C-alpha positions as CSV (number, residue, x, y, z in Angstrom):
1,M,49.5,27.8,75.8
2,P,48.3,26.4,72.1
3,I,48.9,22.9,73.3
4,M,46.7,23.4,76.6
5,I,43.9,24.9,74.3
6,T,44.1,22.1,72.2
7,K,44.0,19.6,75.1
8,N,41.3,21.4,76.6
9,L,39.3,21.2,73.4
10,Q,39.6,17.7,72.8
11,G,38.7,16.9,76.2
12,L,35.2,19.2,75.8
13,V,34.9,17.4,72.4
14,C,35.0,14.0,74.1
15,L,32.7,15.2,77.1
16,F,29.9,16.0,74.3
17,L,30.4,13.1,72.6
18,A,30.0,10.7,76.0
19,F,26.5,12.8,76.7
20,G,25.3,12.5,72.9
21,I,25.5,16.2,72.3
22,N,26.0,17.4,68.6
23,F,29.4,19.3,68.3
24,S,29.3,20.3,64.5
25,F,30.5,23.6,65.6
26,F,33.8,22.2,66.6
27,A,34.3,20.4,63.2
28,Q,33.9,23.9,61.4
29,S,37.4,24.6,60.2
30,G,38.2,26.3,56.9
31,R,38.9,23.1,54.4
32,I,37.7,20.5,57.0
33,P,33.9,20.1,56.2
34,V,31.3,19.3,58.7
35,R,30.1,15.4,58.6
36,A,26.7,14.1,59.0
37,E,24.3,11.2,58.6
38,N,20.8,12.5,58.6
39,G,20.9,16.1,57.9
40,M,22.8,19.5,57.2
41,V,21.8,23.1,57.2
42,V,24.7,25.7,56.1
43,T,23.7,29.4,56.4
44,S,25.5,32.6,57.1
45,H,24.5,32.9,60.8
46,H,24.9,30.0,63.1
47,L,21.6,30.7,65.1
48,A,19.7,30.2,62.0
49,S,21.6,26.9,60.9
50,Q,20.7,25.4,64.4
51,V,16.8,26.4,63.9
52,G,17.0,24.3,60.4
53,N,18.7,21.4,61.9
54,D,16.3,21.5,64.8
55,I,13.5,21.2,62.6
56,L,15.0,18.3,60.8
57,E,15.6,16.5,63.8
58,Q,11.9,17.0,64.5
59,G,11.0,15.2,61.5
60,G,10.6,18.1,59.0
61,N,11.9,17.9,55.1
62,A,14.2,20.3,53.5
63,I,11.2,22.6,52.6
64,D,10.2,23.0,56.2
65,A,13.8,23.5,57.4
66,S,14.3,26.5,54.6
67,V,11.0,28.0,55.8
68,A,12.4,28.0,59.5
69,T,15.8,29.0,58.6
70,A,14.7,31.9,56.2
71,F,12.6,33.5,59.1
72,A,15.4,32.8,61.8
73,L,17.8,34.7,59.4
74,A,15.3,37.5,59.1
75,V,15.9,38.0,62.8
76,T,19.5,37.2,63.3
77,L,21.1,38.4,59.8
78,P,19.3,41.6,59.1
79,S,21.9,43.0,56.6
80,A,20.4,40.3,54.2
81,G,17.8,37.7,55.8
82,N,14.6,39.3,55.3
83,I,10.8,39.5,55.0
84,G,11.0,42.8,53.5
85,G,13.0,41.6,50.5
86,G,12.6,38.5,48.0
87,G,14.6,35.9,46.3
88,F,14.5,32.5,45.0
89,L,14.5,28.8,46.1
90,V,15.5,25.6,44.0
91,Y,14.4,22.1,45.1
92,Y,15.4,18.7,43.9
93,G,14.1,15.4,45.7
94,N,15.6,12.4,46.2
95,D,12.7,10.9,43.9
96,G,14.0,12.9,41.0
97,H,11.4,15.7,41.5
98,K,12.8,19.3,41.0
99,T,11.0,22.6,40.8
100,T,11.6,26.3,41.9
101,F,10.0,29.0,43.4
102,N,10.3,32.8,42.2
103,F,9.7,35.4,44.8
104,R,11.7,38.0,43.6
105,E,10.3,41.5,44.4
106,K,8.1,43.6,41.8
107,A,7.6,47.1,41.0
108,P,4.7,48.9,42.3
109,L,1.7,49.5,40.4
110,A,2.8,53.1,40.2
111,A,6.2,52.6,38.8
112,S,7.4,53.6,35.2
113,A,10.7,53.5,33.2
114,E,11.1,57.1,34.0
115,M,10.4,57.2,37.7
116,F,13.8,57.9,38.8
117,L,14.6,60.7,36.7
118,G,14.8,64.4,37.1
119,V,14.0,67.4,34.8
120,D,17.6,66.9,33.3
121,G,16.9,63.1,32.4
122,K,19.2,62.2,34.9
123,V,19.0,59.9,37.9
124,K,17.7,62.3,40.8
125,D,19.3,62.3,44.2
126,N,20.3,58.3,43.6
127,S,16.7,57.6,43.9
128,N,16.8,54.1,42.4
129,H,18.7,53.0,45.3
130,E,18.4,55.1,48.3
131,G,14.9,56.5,49.7
132,M,11.4,55.3,49.1
133,L,11.4,55.1,45.4
134,S,14.1,52.1,45.7
135,V,11.5,49.8,47.7
136,G,10.0,46.9,45.6
137,V,7.1,45.1,46.6
138,P,8.5,42.2,48.9
139,G,8.5,38.5,48.0
140,T,9.9,36.4,50.8
141,V,6.9,35.7,52.8
142,A,4.8,34.7,49.8
143,G,7.5,32.5,48.4
144,L,8.1,30.7,51.7
145,Y,4.5,30.2,52.3
146,K,3.6,29.0,48.9
147,A,6.8,26.3,48.9
148,H,5.1,25.3,52.2
149,Q,1.9,24.9,51.2
150,K,2.9,22.8,48.2
151,M,5.5,20.7,49.6
152,G,5.6,21.3,53.7
153,S,5.3,18.3,56.1
154,L,5.4,20.4,59.6
155,P,2.6,23.0,60.5
156,W,3.3,26.7,59.1
157,E,2.8,27.7,62.9
158,D,5.8,25.6,64.2
159,L,8.1,26.7,61.4
160,V,7.7,30.6,62.2
161,A,8.1,29.7,66.3
162,P,11.9,29.8,66.4
163,A,12.0,33.1,64.8
164,V,9.3,34.5,67.0
165,K,11.3,33.2,70.0
166,L,14.7,34.9,68.7
167,A,12.9,38.4,68.1
168,E,11.0,38.1,71.5
169,E,13.9,36.7,73.5
170,G,16.8,38.3,71.8
171,F,20.2,37.3,71.0
172,S,23.6,38.4,71.2
173,S,24.8,41.3,69.0
174,T,28.0,40.7,67.2
175,Y,30.8,42.6,65.6
176,N,29.4,42.0,62.2
177,M,26.5,44.3,62.9
178,N,28.7,47.3,64.6
179,W,29.1,49.4,61.2
180,F,25.7,49.5,60.9
181,L,24.7,50.3,64.4
182,N,26.9,53.3,64.2
183,W,25.4,54.2,61.2
184,A,21.9,54.0,62.5
185,K,23.2,56.3,65.4
186,E,24.4,58.8,63.1
187,H,21.3,59.1,61.4
188,K,18.6,58.6,64.1
189,D,17.3,62.1,64.1
190,E,16.3,62.0,60.2
191,E,12.6,61.3,60.1
192,I,12.8,58.4,57.3
193,Y,15.3,56.6,59.7
194,K,13.7,57.0,62.9
195,A,11.8,53.8,63.0
196,T,15.3,52.1,62.1
197,A,16.9,53.8,64.8
198,K,14.3,52.6,67.4
199,S,14.4,49.0,66.3
200,F,18.0,48.5,66.0
201,L,19.6,51.0,68.8
202,K,19.4,50.4,72.5
203,N,16.4,52.6,73.6
204,G,16.7,54.2,70.3
205,E,19.8,56.1,70.9
206,E,22.8,53.8,71.8
207,I,24.4,50.8,70.0
208,Y,24.3,47.5,71.3
209,E,27.8,46.3,72.2
210,P,29.2,42.8,70.9
211,G,27.5,40.0,73.2
212,E,24.9,42.5,74.6
213,I,21.3,41.1,74.1
214,W,19.5,42.4,71.1
215,K,15.4,42.0,71.0
216,Q,13.2,43.3,68.4
217,P,9.6,43.5,69.9
218,D,8.0,45.1,66.9
219,L,9.2,42.5,64.6
220,A,8.2,39.7,66.8
221,E,4.7,40.9,66.5
222,T,4.9,41.1,62.6
223,L,6.3,37.5,62.7
224,K,3.2,36.5,65.0
225,R,1.0,37.6,62.5
226,I,2.5,35.7,59.7
227,Q,2.6,32.8,62.1
228,K,-1.2,32.9,62.4
229,N,-2.3,33.9,59.1
230,G,0.3,32.5,56.7
231,A,0.8,35.0,53.7
232,D,-1.8,36.9,54.3
233,G,-0.3,38.1,57.9
234,F,2.1,39.9,55.8
235,Y,0.2,41.1,52.9
236,K,-3.2,41.9,54.1
237,G,-4.2,43.3,57.5
238,K,-2.3,45.2,60.1
239,T,1.3,44.9,58.4
240,A,0.0,45.8,55.0
241,R,-1.5,48.9,56.6
242,L,1.7,49.8,58.3
243,I,3.8,49.4,54.9
244,E,1.2,51.6,53.0
245,N,1.1,54.4,56.0
246,Y,4.8,54.3,56.0
247,M,5.1,54.7,52.3
248,K,2.2,57.5,51.9
249,K,4.3,59.2,54.9
250,H,7.8,59.6,53.2
251,G,6.6,59.7,49.5
252,G,6.7,55.8,48.7
253,L,4.8,53.9,46.0
254,I,3.6,50.9,47.5
255,T,0.0,50.4,48.4
256,Q,-2.0,47.7,50.1
257,K,-3.2,47.0,46.7
258,D,0.3,46.4,45.4
259,L,0.7,43.8,48.5
260,A,-2.4,41.9,47.9
261,R,-1.7,41.7,44.3
262,Y,1.7,40.1,44.9
263,E,2.1,36.4,44.2
264,A,4.8,34.1,44.2
265,E,5.4,31.6,41.1
266,E,6.5,27.9,40.7
267,L,8.7,27.7,37.6
268,E,10.4,24.9,35.9
269,P,14.0,25.0,36.5
270,V,16.7,25.9,34.0
271,T,18.7,22.8,33.6
272,G,21.7,21.6,31.5
273,T,24.6,18.8,32.2
274,Y,28.3,19.0,32.9
275,R,30.5,16.0,32.6
276,D,27.8,13.3,33.4
277,H,26.3,15.6,36.2
278,E,22.8,17.4,35.9
279,I,22.8,21.2,36.7
280,V,19.6,22.5,38.0
281,A,19.3,26.1,38.6
282,M,16.9,29.1,38.7
283,P,15.3,30.6,35.4
284,P,14.7,34.0,34.8
285,P,14.1,36.7,36.3
286,S,17.3,35.1,37.6
287,S,20.1,35.4,35.2
288,G,21.9,33.0,37.1
289,G,20.9,29.7,36.0
290,V,21.1,30.5,32.4
291,A,24.6,32.1,32.6
292,L,25.8,29.2,34.5
293,V,24.6,26.5,32.3
294,E,26.1,28.4,29.5
295,M,29.6,29.1,31.2
296,L,29.7,25.2,31.9
297,N,28.8,24.2,28.6
298,I,31.7,26.2,27.1
299,V,34.3,25.0,29.5
300,E,33.1,21.4,29.1
301,G,35.5,21.4,25.8
302,F,38.4,22.0,27.7
303,D,40.5,19.7,30.0
304,I,40.3,22.0,33.2
305,K,41.7,19.3,35.4
306,E,44.8,19.0,33.4
307,M,45.5,22.4,33.1
308,G,45.8,22.8,36.9
309,H,43.5,24.5,39.7
310,N,43.9,28.2,39.1
311,S,46.7,28.2,36.6
312,A,46.9,30.9,34.0
313,A,45.7,28.4,31.4
314,S,42.6,27.4,33.5
315,L,41.9,31.0,34.4
316,H,42.2,32.0,31.0
317,V,39.5,29.7,29.8
318,L,36.9,30.6,32.9
319,T,37.3,34.1,31.9
320,E,36.5,33.8,28.5
321,A,33.6,31.6,29.5
322,M,32.1,34.6,31.8
323,R,33.0,37.5,29.4
324,R,30.4,35.6,26.9
325,A,28.0,34.6,29.3
326,F,27.9,38.2,30.9
327,S,27.5,39.9,27.3
328,D,24.4,37.5,26.6
329,R,22.9,38.3,30.2
330,A,23.1,42.1,29.6
331,L,21.6,41.9,25.8
332,H,18.8,39.2,26.5
333,L,17.6,38.5,30.2
334,G,14.7,39.9,31.9
335,D,11.7,39.0,33.6
336,P,9.8,36.5,31.2
337,N,6.5,37.8,32.2
338,F,7.3,41.2,30.4
339,N,9.9,39.7,27.6
340,P,8.4,36.7,25.8
341,G,10.6,34.8,23.5
342,M,13.9,35.2,25.5
343,P,16.5,33.0,23.9
344,V,17.0,30.9,26.8
345,D,17.2,27.5,25.3
346,E,19.5,28.8,22.4
347,I,21.8,30.4,25.0
348,T,22.0,27.4,27.3
349,S,22.3,24.7,24.1
350,K,25.5,22.7,23.8
351,D,25.8,23.9,20.1
352,Y,25.8,27.6,21.0
353,A,28.5,27.0,23.5
354,A,30.6,25.0,20.9
355,R,30.0,28.0,18.6
356,L,31.6,30.3,21.4
357,R,34.3,28.1,22.2
358,E,35.6,28.3,18.7
359,T,35.9,32.1,19.0
360,I,38.2,31.3,22.3
361,E,42.0,31.8,21.4
362,P,44.3,29.4,23.8
363,D,46.6,32.1,24.8
364,R,45.1,35.5,24.0
365,A,42.4,37.5,25.8
366,S,39.1,38.4,23.8
367,V,38.3,41.9,23.3
368,S,35.1,43.1,25.4
369,D,33.8,45.5,22.6
370,S,30.6,47.3,23.4
371,A,30.3,48.7,19.8
372,N,29.1,45.1,19.1
373,F,26.5,45.2,21.5
374,S,23.4,47.2,22.6
375,A,24.3,47.3,26.0
376,A,27.9,48.6,27.3
377,H,28.0,47.5,31.0
378,L,26.4,45.5,33.9
379,K,25.0,48.2,36.5
380,Y,26.0,47.8,40.4
381,E,24.3,45.1,42.4
382,S,25.0,44.7,45.8
383,P,27.4,41.8,47.5
384,Q,24.8,41.8,50.5
385,T,22.8,38.9,49.8
386,T,22.6,35.2,51.8
387,H,22.2,31.8,51.0
388,I,20.8,28.8,52.7
389,S,21.9,25.1,51.7
390,I,19.7,22.2,53.2
391,V,19.6,18.6,52.8
392,D,17.1,16.5,55.1
393,K,17.5,12.7,55.8
394,E,15.7,11.5,52.8
395,G,18.2,13.4,50.5
396,N,16.0,15.9,49.4
397,A,17.7,19.3,49.0
398,V,17.0,23.0,48.7
399,S,19.2,25.8,47.5
400,L,17.8,29.1,48.5
401,T,19.1,32.6,48.0
402,Y,17.3,35.8,49.1
403,T,18.5,39.4,49.4
404,L,17.5,43.2,50.4
405,E,19.9,44.3,47.8
406,H,22.4,46.5,49.7
407,S,23.5,45.6,53.0
408,Y,20.4,46.3,55.0
409,G,18.6,47.1,52.1
410,S,17.0,50.9,52.2
411,R,18.1,50.9,55.5
412,I,14.7,52.0,56.0
413,T,12.5,50.4,58.9
414,V,8.9,50.1,58.6
415,E,7.2,52.1,61.7
416,G,5.7,49.6,64.2
417,A,6.6,46.5,61.9
418,G,10.3,46.3,62.8
419,F,11.7,44.8,59.6
420,L,14.1,46.4,57.0
421,L,12.7,47.3,53.3
422,N,14.6,46.3,50.5
423,N,16.1,48.6,47.9
424,E,15.9,46.3,44.8
425,M,14.1,49.0,42.2
426,G,18.1,49.7,42.0
427,D,18.3,46.3,39.8
428,F,16.2,48.0,36.8
429,N,17.8,50.1,34.1
430,P,17.3,53.6,35.6
431,I,17.3,55.4,32.4
432,P,15.7,54.1,29.3
433,G,17.9,54.0,26.2
434,Y,21.0,55.5,28.1
435,T,24.3,53.3,28.1
436,D,27.6,54.3,29.2
437,T,30.6,53.0,30.2
438,K,30.5,54.1,34.0
439,G,27.7,51.4,35.0
440,L,24.7,52.3,33.2
441,I,22.5,50.3,30.8
442,G,19.2,51.3,29.3
443,T,18.2,48.4,27.5
444,N,14.4,47.3,27.3
445,P,14.3,43.9,28.9
446,N,15.1,45.2,32.4
447,L,13.4,48.7,32.5
448,A,10.8,49.3,35.3
449,A,7.1,48.7,35.0
450,P,4.2,48.0,37.0
451,E,4.5,44.6,38.9
452,K,7.9,44.0,36.8
453,R,10.2,41.9,38.5
454,M,13.9,43.3,38.0
455,L,16.9,41.0,37.1
456,S,18.8,39.1,39.6
457,S,22.2,37.4,39.7
458,M,21.3,35.2,42.4
459,T,22.2,31.5,41.3
460,P,20.9,28.8,43.8
461,T,21.8,25.7,42.4
462,I,21.7,21.8,43.0
463,V,24.1,19.5,41.2
464,A,22.7,15.9,40.6
465,K,24.0,12.6,39.7
466,D,22.2,9.7,38.6
467,G,18.9,11.2,39.5
468,K,19.9,12.2,42.9
469,P,21.0,15.5,44.6
470,L,24.9,15.5,44.8
471,L,25.8,19.3,45.1
472,V,23.6,22.1,46.9
473,I,25.4,25.6,46.3
474,G,24.8,29.2,46.4
475,S,26.2,32.4,47.6
476,P,25.9,36.2,47.9
477,G,27.9,38.6,45.9
478,G,25.9,40.5,43.7
479,R,27.2,40.0,40.0
480,T,29.9,37.9,41.4
481,I,27.3,35.1,42.5
482,I,27.3,33.3,39.1
483,N,31.1,33.3,38.9
484,T,31.5,32.3,42.5
485,V,28.8,29.2,42.1
486,F,30.6,28.3,38.6
487,Q,33.9,28.2,40.4
488,V,32.8,25.8,43.1
489,I,31.3,23.2,40.9
490,V,34.4,23.4,38.7
491,N,36.4,22.7,41.8
492,V,34.3,20.0,43.1
493,I,33.9,18.2,39.7
494,D,36.9,19.1,37.6
495,H,39.5,19.4,40.7
496,E,37.8,16.6,42.9
497,M,37.9,19.0,45.8
498,N,35.9,18.4,49.0
499,I,33.0,20.8,49.5
500,A,35.1,22.8,52.2
501,R,38.2,22.9,49.9
502,A,36.3,24.0,47.0
503,I,34.5,26.9,48.9
504,E,37.6,28.5,50.4
505,A,39.7,28.2,47.3
506,P,40.4,31.6,45.7
507,R,38.3,33.3,43.3
508,I,38.4,35.2,40.3
509,H,35.6,37.6,38.4
510,H,35.1,38.7,35.1
511,Q,31.7,40.5,34.0
512,W,32.3,41.3,30.2
513,L,32.5,45.0,30.9
514,P,34.4,46.7,32.3
515,N,36.9,44.4,30.6
516,T,39.0,43.7,33.9
517,T,39.1,40.2,36.0
518,S,39.4,40.7,39.7
519,F,41.4,38.5,42.0
520,E,41.1,37.8,45.4
521,R,43.9,39.5,47.1
522,Y,46.7,36.9,48.2
523,G,44.7,34.2,46.6
524,I,46.7,33.6,43.0
525,S,50.4,34.0,42.8
526,P,52.3,36.7,41.2
527,D,53.7,34.5,38.8
528,T,50.3,32.9,37.5
529,K,49.2,36.6,37.3
530,K,52.0,37.7,35.4
531,L,51.3,34.8,32.6
532,Y,47.6,35.7,33.1
533,E,48.3,39.3,32.3
534,E,50.8,38.4,29.0
535,M,47.8,37.0,27.4
536,G,46.0,40.5,27.3
537,H,43.9,40.2,30.7
538,K,43.7,43.0,32.8
539,V,43.7,42.4,36.5
540,R,42.8,44.3,39.8
541,Y,42.7,43.0,43.3
542,R,39.6,42.8,45.5
543,T,39.2,41.6,49.1
544,N,36.7,38.4,49.3
545,Q,34.4,37.4,46.6
546,G,31.1,35.8,47.8
547,Q,30.2,33.9,50.9
548,A,29.4,30.3,49.3
549,M,27.3,28.3,51.5
550,G,27.5,24.5,50.2
551,I,26.6,20.8,51.1
552,Y,28.0,17.5,49.1
553,I,26.3,14.3,49.5
554,D,28.1,11.1,49.4
555,E,25.7,8.8,48.4
556,E,27.8,5.3,48.6
557,E,29.1,6.4,52.3
558,G,25.7,7.6,53.3
559,V,27.4,10.8,54.9
560,I,26.5,14.6,54.1
561,Y,29.4,17.0,54.1
562,G,28.8,20.8,54.9
563,A,30.7,23.9,54.6
564,A,30.2,27.3,55.5
565,D,32.5,29.6,53.6
566,S,35.1,31.4,56.2
567,R,34.5,34.5,54.1
568,S,31.1,34.9,56.2
569,Y,31.5,36.1,59.9
570,D,28.8,34.5,61.8
571,S,28.2,31.2,59.4
572,R,28.0,27.6,60.3
573,A,27.3,24.1,59.0
574,V,25.2,22.3,61.5
575,G,24.3,18.7,61.0
576,H,23.2,15.8,62.8
């Protein structure tokens, strides 16, 4: 039977080749990257990847494709793709031009540092993660529109059109959505979630079984307003009124004034070098770029290749770099518009890394001692984010990560608008001045304030060589994002893995506190774990870490290699 299937598949591929049909789907297999020559799109949903590739084939550039792909994901991947959330975009052109776009959500004008607290001074009813107070002012539409206005080439209307079609005509529901559909059915009678049930359930009552066509007419109408009016189609007019009305109805804070005042920012990237490669990443309010450059600077002084991939010795060095970068993250980073003087240049300098490197013993774990720091722990961040990597035929690259925070965000759908709202306010420190070892920190840089952006771990990154993009990488995963991107880069540069192998390789995570390293279960041998623990490290197992989406550009061969992480259920790399 397996032989027959293989022969049939080979015959189908040959037939597709004969008719000139793109068969990237068939090349998607674990450690085997997809190969293309004229463009590549890698995302967590195959339909969105196809939309982006179609835009590239129509002559669009990497920015055009990123806009179309992100809107398509807002339809096909509601757990993380969004117009109700926010994120970051990193661009590196084949001409050497590099920039970033910050469209992280903002706190409403009515927000305050104590907004989540009850009379006892504790967080009330998990309000920073659930309910209307958890919702930040969305940034995605503003960010995509700003990037397009600055650097897009195709008409805006054409880029939103595929998402409108997907929402209107529908697409096949998959197993990946089943748990949320069951959740929506269980909560369909709760007033705050009735609009969610209407949007996500068949007739507002029953779940869509895998394979059934799911249509989203309210979302389609919202997308049409964005298609016609650009960012104003979201931040002004009917959509803004729908958001404000739903907020007032359920005790939320966001108003039409909040929406009208929202602006995305174009920022200079955080940059560094690693073994003659240029690292280009997102600056604060992302903590990812700063921490990534710091960690790479530290490990640059070690012969990671000689140590061997995922040996106890190399894992020890990676862990110690992670430990130091995450402590600096907790102490110093936040929204730069509210925290002038953050020591970003110092933290990302080679001299600082050299001083940190001297504190690493070759065979003994350091102690993560909260007594030496003003913050004792990094709070929870959801792994439910999604990443897009794109390269166009000119070699221009985009790395875009955006999120709703938790899976399906707040799970609150705007009535009549058809899209989910984020719960990003939970990324602020919830109790001013209060720090404990259970997961709360209360330091000033990341306390809620009107129009302040919350700190993020999203780490969209582009690695360049000789002034041209080489590697485009990013991942979901909350706090683990930084370490996932870090390890993929080390795998490619130090261990010379192809992009698919680099992404599929087992990963670890350490975040300073708690003083524990997580290993992906079955990924690292018991012998290695034993040697690692003998150095004083504590280990716990987890299932999967991240869902990296990456592209590698081989300039000499003129080939683009793409890989979608098999940890992601519906992901695919599509090129042409």
